[in-house]
C-alpha positions as CSV (number, residue, x, y, z in Angstrom):
1,M,7.5,15.9,11.9
2,S,7.9,13.7,15.1
3,A,11.4,11.6,14.9
4,F,10.6,7.7,14.6
5,E,12.5,5.2,16.1
6,T,10.8,2.1,14.2
7,I,10.0,3.2,10.6
8,L,12.6,5.6,8.7
9,Y,10.3,8.6,6.8
10,K,11.8,11.4,4.2
11,V,10.5,13.3,1.6
12,A,12.2,13.7,-1.5
13,D,11.8,15.4,-5.2
14,G,7.6,14.7,-4.3
15,I,8.0,11.2,-2.9
16,G,7.1,10.1,0.7
17,T,9.6,6.8,1.8
18,I,8.3,5.0,4.4
19,T,10.8,2.0,5.5
20,L,9.6,-0.4,8.2
21,N,12.7,-0.3,10.2
22,R,13.1,-3.1,12.5
23,P,15.0,-5.6,10.4
24,D,16.4,-7.7,13.3
25,S,12.7,-8.9,13.8
26,Y,12.0,-9.0,10.1
27,N,10.2,-5.8,10.1
28,A,7.4,-7.1,12.7
29,A,4.9,-4.9,13.6
30,N,5.0,-3.9,17.5
31,E,2.8,-0.9,19.0
32,Q,5.2,1.5,18.3
33,L,5.7,0.4,14.8
34,T,1.9,1.0,14.0
35,S,1.8,4.1,15.9
36,E,4.9,5.6,13.8
37,L,3.5,4.3,10.6
38,Q,0.2,6.3,11.7
39,Q,1.9,9.2,11.5
40,A,3.7,8.9,8.5
41,L,1.2,8.1,6.5
42,A,-1.1,11.0,8.2
43,D,1.8,13.5,6.9
44,A,1.9,12.0,3.6
45,R,-1.7,12.7,3.2
46,D,-1.2,16.4,4.3
47,N,1.9,17.2,2.8
48,D,1.8,19.3,-0.6
49,A,5.3,17.9,-1.2
50,V,4.5,14.4,-1.2
51,R,2.9,13.5,-4.3
52,C,3.5,10.1,-4.1
53,V,4.2,7.4,-1.1
54,V,6.5,4.3,-1.2
55,L,6.2,1.6,1.4
56,T,8.8,-0.8,2.1
57,G,11.3,-2.9,4.2
58,A,14.8,-2.8,5.9
59,G,17.1,-5.4,5.2
60,K,15.6,-8.9,4.0
61,A,12.1,-8.6,4.9
62,F,9.2,-6.3,4.1
63,C,7.1,-7.2,7.1
64,S,6.3,-10.5,9.2
65,G,3.3,-9.4,10.6
66,Q,2.2,-8.8,14.3
67,D,5.4,-9.1,16.6
68,L,3.9,-11.9,18.8
69,K,6.9,-11.1,21.2
70,D,5.2,-7.8,22.1
71,A,2.9,-8.8,24.5
72,P,0.9,-6.8,26.7
73,K,2.7,-5.3,30.1
74,S,0.1,-6.8,32.1
75,G,0.8,-10.7,31.3
76,D,-2.5,-10.6,30.1
77,K,-4.2,-12.1,27.0
78,R,-3.8,-9.7,24.2
79,D,-7.1,-8.1,23.2
80,L,-7.1,-9.0,19.7
81,K,-10.1,-6.9,19.0
82,D,-8.6,-3.7,20.2
83,S,-5.4,-4.3,18.6
84,L,-7.4,-4.2,14.9
85,E,-9.7,-1.0,15.9
86,R,-6.7,0.7,17.4
87,R,-3.9,-0.2,15.6
88,Y,-4.5,-2.5,12.2
89,N,-7.6,-1.1,10.9
90,P,-6.5,2.7,10.7
91,I,-3.3,1.9,9.0
92,I,-5.6,0.3,6.1
93,R,-8.4,2.8,5.9
94,A,-5.5,5.4,5.8
95,M,-3.7,3.8,2.7
96,R,-7.0,3.3,0.9
97,S,-8.6,6.8,1.5
98,M,-5.1,8.3,0.7
99,P,-5.5,11.0,-2.2
100,K,-2.3,9.9,-3.2
101,P,-1.0,6.4,-5.3
102,I,0.8,4.6,-2.8
103,I,3.5,1.6,-4.0
104,C,4.8,-1.1,-1.9
105,G,8.0,-2.2,-2.6
106,I,8.0,-5.7,-1.3
107,N,11.7,-6.5,-0.6
108,G,11.6,-9.8,1.1
109,V,8.9,-11.7,2.8
110,A,5.4,-10.3,3.4
111,A,3.5,-12.4,6.5
112,G,-0.1,-12.0,7.9
113,A,-0.4,-8.5,8.6
114,G,2.4,-7.6,7.1
115,L,1.1,-9.0,3.8
116,S,-2.3,-6.9,4.4
117,L,0.0,-3.6,4.4
118,A,1.1,-4.9,0.8
119,L,-2.2,-5.4,-0.2
120,A,-3.5,-2.4,0.8
121,A,-0.7,-0.2,-1.8
122,D,-2.0,0.9,-5.3
123,V,0.8,-1.0,-7.0
124,R,2.8,-3.8,-5.8
125,I,6.8,-4.1,-6.8
126,M,8.2,-7.2,-6.2
127,S,11.7,-8.7,-5.6
128,S,12.0,-12.3,-7.1
129,A,13.4,-13.2,-3.9
130,A,10.1,-12.6,-1.6
131,R,7.9,-14.3,-0.8
132,L,4.0,-13.8,0.2
133,V,2.6,-15.7,3.2
134,E,-0.9,-15.8,4.8
135,A,1.0,-16.6,8.2
136,F,-2.8,-16.4,10.4
137,I,-4.0,-19.9,9.7
138,G,-0.9,-21.2,11.6
139,I,-1.5,-20.0,14.3
140,A,-5.3,-20.4,14.5
141,L,-6.2,-16.9,13.3
142,I,-8.2,-15.7,10.6
143,P,-6.9,-13.4,8.1
144,D,-7.1,-9.8,9.2
145,S,-6.5,-6.3,8.3
146,G,-8.6,-6.3,4.9
147,A,-7.1,-9.7,3.9
148,T,-11.2,-11.4,3.7
149,W,-11.9,-8.2,1.7
150,F,-8.3,-8.0,-0.8
151,Y,-8.0,-11.6,-0.9
152,P,-11.3,-13.1,-2.7
153,R,-11.0,-9.9,-5.2
154,M,-7.7,-10.8,-6.3
155,L,-7.5,-14.6,-6.3
156,G,-11.3,-15.4,-6.8
157,Y,-13.1,-17.8,-3.8
158,A,-11.3,-20.7,-4.6
159,K,-8.0,-19.7,-4.8
160,A,-8.3,-17.4,-1.5
161,F,-9.9,-20.0,0.5
162,E,-6.9,-22.3,-0.8
163,F,-4.5,-19.5,0.4
164,A,-6.0,-18.7,3.7
165,T,-6.3,-21.8,4.8
166,L,-3.4,-23.7,3.8
167,N,-0.5,-21.7,4.8
168,K,1.2,-22.4,1.9
169,P,4.0,-19.7,0.6
170,M,3.5,-17.7,-2.5
171,T,6.4,-17.1,-5.0
172,A,6.8,-13.8,-6.6
173,E,6.4,-15.8,-9.9
174,Q,2.8,-17.1,-8.9
175,A,1.8,-13.6,-7.1
176,L,2.0,-12.2,-10.7
177,E,0.3,-14.4,-12.4
178,L,-2.4,-14.5,-10.1
179,G,-2.6,-10.6,-9.7
180,M,-0.9,-10.0,-6.4
181,V,1.4,-7.9,-7.5
182,N,2.1,-5.4,-10.9
183,S,5.4,-6.6,-11.4
184,V,8.5,-9.0,-10.0
185,V,12.2,-8.0,-10.4
186,H,15.1,-9.1,-9.8
187,P,16.8,-8.3,-6.4
188,K,19.3,-6.5,-7.8
189,A,16.8,-4.3,-10.1
190,F,14.1,-4.0,-7.3
191,A,15.1,-0.5,-5.8
192,Q,15.8,1.0,-9.0
193,A,12.6,-0.4,-10.3
194,V,10.3,1.1,-7.4
195,A,12.4,4.2,-7.7
196,S,11.6,4.7,-11.2
197,V,7.7,3.6,-10.7
198,A,7.9,6.5,-7.6
199,A,9.5,8.8,-10.1
200,Q,6.5,8.1,-12.8
201,Y,3.8,9.0,-10.6
202,A,5.4,12.1,-8.4
203,S,6.0,13.6,-11.6
204,G,1.6,13.1,-12.4
205,P,-1.8,14.7,-12.2
206,T,-2.0,13.9,-8.5
207,Q,-5.4,15.3,-7.7
208,T,-6.1,13.2,-10.8
209,Y,-4.8,9.8,-9.5
210,G,-6.5,10.5,-6.0
211,F,-10.4,10.8,-8.2
212,V,-9.4,7.3,-10.2
213,K,-8.3,5.4,-6.9
214,Q,-12.0,6.6,-5.4
215,L,-13.7,5.7,-8.0
216,L,-12.0,2.6,-8.8
217,Q,-12.6,1.3,-5.6
218,Q,-16.2,3.0,-5.6
219,G,-17.1,0.7,-8.4
220,L,-16.2,-2.3,-7.1
221,Q,-19.6,-2.4,-5.0
222,S,-21.5,0.3,-7.3
223,S,-24.0,-0.3,-10.2
224,L,-23.0,1.0,-13.9
225,D,-25.8,3.9,-13.4
226,E,-23.8,4.5,-10.0
227,M,-20.5,4.9,-11.4
228,L,-21.7,6.7,-14.7
229,D,-22.9,9.3,-12.6
230,A,-19.9,9.8,-10.3
231,E,-17.7,9.7,-13.5
232,A,-19.6,12.6,-14.4
233,V,-19.2,14.6,-11.3
234,Y,-15.7,13.7,-11.2
235,Q,-14.6,14.4,-15.0
236,Q,-15.5,17.9,-14.2
237,R,-13.7,18.2,-10.8
238,A,-10.4,16.9,-12.7
239,G,-11.3,19.4,-15.7
240,D,-11.5,21.9,-13.7
241,S,-8.1,21.5,-12.2
242,A,-4.8,23.4,-13.3
243,D,-3.0,20.0,-14.2
244,Y,-5.9,19.5,-17.0
245,S,-5.1,23.1,-18.5
246,E,-1.6,22.2,-18.5
247,G,-2.1,18.7,-20.1
248,V,-3.8,20.2,-22.8
249,R,-1.6,22.7,-23.8
250,A,1.1,20.5,-23.5
251,F,-1.1,18.0,-26.3
252,I,-1.5,21.0,-28.9
253,E,2.3,22.0,-28.3
254,K,3.6,18.6,-29.0
255,R,5.4,18.7,-25.8
256,P,5.7,16.4,-22.2
257,P,3.0,18.2,-19.5
258,A,4.3,20.0,-16.6
259,F,1.8,18.4,-14.2
260,T,2.0,20.3,-10.8
261,G,-0.5,17.7,-9.2
262,R,-3.6,20.4,-8.6
């Protein structure tokens, strides 16, 4: 694993923790950060020691979005299409295809593409002091990095349009009420809350979590008949796992299962 400069990445107790680490810029995403984040996600995907991923930020923010000061060296106008296709879209795809749960700890503001990173996770735990900010419209850009896919599915069209066009920050309580996050906790309890959820996923049936993640995403765009067929295939795969055998034994023996993720 290469040494990183703009993120922190550690693996312990089945949890791969990725911390965006540019606190002086509120973890704004420059070229190096997006490259290093892609590398860390690839390792977390392939590393058998990682059974779930935590993505969070250092300092006061989760991620304030694209670093607008990170201008092309030539001084030319930024190629926004290239930036998305080469930097941000691969990150979102890597997160949504990750066969392991991703928990986002929204410790502070999540804005623009930083908000999209949070929405690409599977579970979002938000500090009550944090805010969600759409931000793009403030510089006359559209929501990107998957935002136009996430917003209407989480908020419905009317609220999604409002959020995407008025640039009004969303409080943690509003985010919870609207279904953007799973839970909201006091800043002093935030780290422990994230650690507790991560530990639960890290000790669970990792392969089955990956199946559930894939099927739920497929279910967003498939018919009932298609999902019934897919469930039959994946249920057989889950039933062939060592964790299924362990789960049945533990149930019969009236003890907690000791899942290995396989």
